[in-house]
N, C-alpha and C positions, 0 to 999 in steps of 0.2 A: 743270724743270733748274735747277739751283741756280746765284747768280751766280758762283759758281769756274766753272762750270761753259761759262758763257756767255761770259766772260772768255776761255777758253782757247780755246773756239771762234772769236772774234773774232781772236786771235793767228793760230791756223791758216789762219783764211779770206784775211787779212795778207799771211803768208806767199806763199799762194798768188798773189798781185799782185792781189788786190782793196785798193780804198782803207778807209779806216778806217770813213766811215759808213757804207759800203756794208758791211762785216763785219760793225758793229754791229745795222744791220736786221735783216741776215739771222740772227743769232743770237737778237736777240729775237723775228722770229717763231718762230722752232725753241724758242725757250723759253713763248711762248706757246702755241703746238699740242702739246706733249708735257707741260706742267703739268696739263692733267685728266687723263692717263692713270697708271696704278697703278707704286709703284715694284715693284722685285721680292721686298723686305722686304714693301711689304702686299699684293702676291699670296701669298707664304709664309704671312704672317698669318691672309689671309682663307681660303686653303686646309687650312691646318692641320687647323681643328676638319673639315672631308668628310671622308668614308670614301672610300678608295681601294678598287679591286674587292676588294682579297688581307682588308683589314678586315670588308666584306660578306660575305664567304666566310666568316670565320670568325666572324661575328656567327650567320649563318644556319646555320652547324654547332653551336652554342652554343645557339640556339633549337632545331634538331632535337634535339639532346641532350634538351632540356628537358621538350619535348613528348613524346617517348618515353618519358621518366621519369614524369611525367604520366600518359600514358596505360597504364604498366604499375600506377602505384600505384591508377587507377580500375579498370584490369582486376581488380586484386585485393582491392580495395574492395567492387565488386561481385562477386564470388566468393563472399566472406565472407558478403553477404546472401543470396545464392544459397542456400549451405550452411545457412543458419541457416531459411531459409526452406522446404526441403526437407524437413530433420530435422522441423519442425514439421508440414508436410503427410502426413510418413510415418506420426508418431505419431496424426494427424486421421484417417488410413486403417483403422489398427491399428486403433484405439478402434469405427469402421465396422462393420470387417470380425470383432470380438468380438461387437459388439453384433449384429448379424447370423447370426453362429451360433448365439448364446442366442436370439433370437427364432426363427430354425427349427428348434433344437432343443424349444421348447417346443411349436413350432406341429405338431412329429411327435411329441412324448410327449403332446399333448391328441387330435391323431387315433387314436392307438394306444389312448387309455384310449375314446375314442366308441366305435373297433372294438370291443373287449373288449366294453363295455358292451351293445353292440347284440345282438353274437353269444351274451352270457348273456340279453336280452331273450328273441331268437329259441328260444336253447335251452330255456326255462321255458315258452314258451306253446308248443313244440311238443311238449313234454313233456320232454323232455330237451336233452343234449350231442350235439349231431352230427360227424361225422367233416367236417375241412375237405377231406379228400381226395376222400371217397368220397358223405359227404353221408348214410352210416346213423348211426341212432341209437347215443351209446357208452354200453355199461353202467358205471354207476357200481355202486359196493358200495352194500349196503344200509348206512342210517345204523346205525349203531350207539348207544342211549341209554344215559342214565348207570346204568341198573338193569343193564341187560345188559352192562358195564363192569364195576361194581360183583360180579355173580353170578360172571364170569370171572374175579375176583381170588381170591374164598372156596374155588374150590376146590381 
C-alpha cells in the first residue's frame, strides 16, 4: 500500500464515523499487512516467463516434430548403411559360389580322369577294353604300322 492509499483509507474511515487516530491506526496496520504482498504488476512480470498450458502444448508439438524428423533421418541413414552392407555381402556370397563351382568342377574333372585312367589300366591288364554294359572285350582294329600305310599309298 502506498502513501496515497493510506491517506484515502484514513479519509474513508473518518467518513464512516471513526476518529482520525483510529482511522490512521487501521490504515497503517493495513499497509503493514499488505506491504510484503506482490502487486498485480509484479505478479504479471513474474508469471510472464512461465509457460502456459498452450505454450507447453506448442513446445510438445514442436518436440514431437523434431523427434519424428530425427527418426526419419536416422532410419534413412540406417537404410543406406544396410543397403551398402547388403551389396558387399552379396558380392562376397557370389565370389564364394563361383569359387565353389570351380572347386567342384575341378573335383569332377579329377574323378573323371581317375575313372578313365583306371578303366584304361583295367583294360590293358585284361587284354583289352571291355564294354561297360556287357563287360565283354571290345574288338579293336589291328594297329596299322607305318610300313602298312606306305604300302597302301603305293598301290
